[in-house]
N, C-alpha and C positions, 0 to 999 in steps of 0.2 A: 465713606461707606466701607464696611469691613468685608474682606473677601472670605467667604465661608466655604468655598469650593475646595476640591482636592488639591493637594500640593504636588502630587505625582500623578501623571496622566497616562504614561506609556505602560502597557500591560507587563512587559518584562521588568521595567523599573519598579512597578508596584510590588511584584513578587519578590524582587531582590530586597527592597526596603522592608517588606514584611518579614522575610527571613532574618534580616539584620536585627530587627526588633526582637524576634523570638530568641535569637542567639544571645542578645544582650540581656534579656530578662531571665533566661534559664540556662542556656549554654549546654554543650554536648558532654560535659565532663562525666556524667553518671552513666553514660551509655557507650557501648562498643561503637567503633567507627562506622560500621555498616548498619547499626541500629538507629543512630541519630537521624539520618535523613528520613527515616520512616516516622519517627516521633515528631520531627519538625513539621513534616507535611500534615500529620494528623492535627497538630496544633494550628497550623495555617488554615486548615479546612474548618476548624471549629471555634478558633479563638479561645479555647479552653485549656489553660495551662495545667489544670488538675489532672488531665489525662496523662501527663508525663509521669505522674505518680502511680497511675493505675495500669499502664500498658505493660504487657508481659511478653517476653520472647522465649520460646523453647531453645535450649542449647543447640547451636548449629543451624537454626531454622533459616537464617538469611542465605547462607551458602546453598542449602538444599533448595530453597525457593528460586534462587537465581539459576541454578542448574536446570530446574524444571522449566522455567520460563524460556531459557535459551534453547531448550529442546522442543519448543512448540507445544506446550501443555494445553490440554483441554480444561476450561475453567467454568465452574458452576457458579451462577449468581442466584441468590435466593429471591431477589426482587428485580423488577425492571429498573428501579432507581439505581441499584448497584450497576447494572448493565450499562445504563446511560452515562454513568460517571467515569467509565474506564476510557482511557486514551486508546482509541481503536487504531490509530496510525502506528503507535509504538508496538501494540500487540501484533498488528499485521506484519511488521518487520521481523518479529520474533517467530512468526509462523504459528502463533497460538489461535485458539478459537474460544468463543463464549457460548454458553447455553443457559437459558432461563425458561423454566417450564411452569412457573406458578400460574400463568394465565392460560395454559393449554386447556381446552374443553375436556379432554379425556382425564386430565388430572383433577379437574373440578368434579367430574362425575364419580371418579373412583373415591375421592375424599368424602363426598356426600354419602356414598353407599357404605363406606366403612365408618363414618362418624369421626373421621380424623381431619387434620388440617390439610389444606392444599399444599402447604410448604413441606409436609412430610412426604407426600407423593411426588412432589416436584424434585425433592432430594433423591428419592429412589430412582427417578428417571435420569437424573444427572449421573448417578453411579452407573446405571445401565449404559449411558452414553460413553462411559470410559473416562470421566473427568478425574483429574488427579489433584487439582487445586480447587478449593471450596471457599467461596466468599459468602459469609453469612452475616448480614448486617441488620436483619430485622426479625428473623423468625427463630426463637429458641427451639421450637419443635423440630426445625430442620437440623439444628445442631445436635439435639438429643438423638435424632434418627441416624445422623452420620456416625455418632459414637456407637450406636447399637450395631450398625453395619460393619464398622471397624472391628468390634468385638466378635462379630460373627464371621470374620474373615472374608467379607465380601468386597472390601475395598482397602487400599493402602494409600492414603493421601500423601502427597509430597508437600502440601501446604494447606493448613486450615487457618483462614482469617475468620476467627470466631468472635464477632463483636455485636451480637444482637442487642437491641436496645429495648427497654421497657420495664414493667413492674411485675409481670407474671412469667416466671421461668427464665428470664434473661440472665440474672445473676447466677441462678442455679446451674443453668446450662454451661455457662462459662467456667464456673467452679469445677464442674465435672470435666471439662476439657483440660483445665489447668492441672488436674490430678493425673493426667495421662503422660506418657512419654512421646506423644505425637508431635509432629512439627507444626506448632501453632504460633500465631500472633494473636493476642487477645487483650481485652480490657476488663479488669475486675469491676464487679458491681453492675449497676443498672445502665450506666451510660454506654453509648455505642452508636450504631446507625449505619444506614446504607452509604452515606457520604464518606464515612470513615473507612468502611470496607474498600470502597473504590480508591480512596486516597492511598491506602496502604499498598494496594497493587500497583498504582501508578508510581509510587516512590520506588518500589522494587524494580519496575521496568526501567526506570531511569538508571538504576545501578547496573543493570545488565549492559549498559553502553560504556561503562567505565573499563 
């Protein structure tokens, strides 16, 4: 009888072996030393090596992000899925906090009255909360609104993880982000998602411990 079960059972060993496979198949040679752990965790989360060709880092963004995290930054999440994917224990040690308003009743009412998306109004509330790190994994309208508020001088982000996924506005919103000099980590094209946004932050938090 053939054994078709997993060959590695311990969680830490599974992650270690996964990273070994990623390193062997692609390697860190095309990325800065501080960028590769982010890229590797994105691939680990998605099993999608194509993302290594599409991920983009603004100059100096890693150092700026680590400084913000070590300073206990307030972090906006565009969906509850992003929120749930973040390592709360690591964030707590850094003194940071999370906010997600997309399910707030007042946000829903305001969005309906204005004929706009809940994500737009949730983003506005995140800015009002004083968030300086923005994790956008699902909603292009949230990313467009953030860029509008930046241009209006209403917010100066210390990190934008702009990786909304989808067919309507996702690629366009990320292209608009990439055209700025803001501190971003993004993925060109349609691909992205909440799991990727959370994975990027988790990878950055691990680096704060170094």
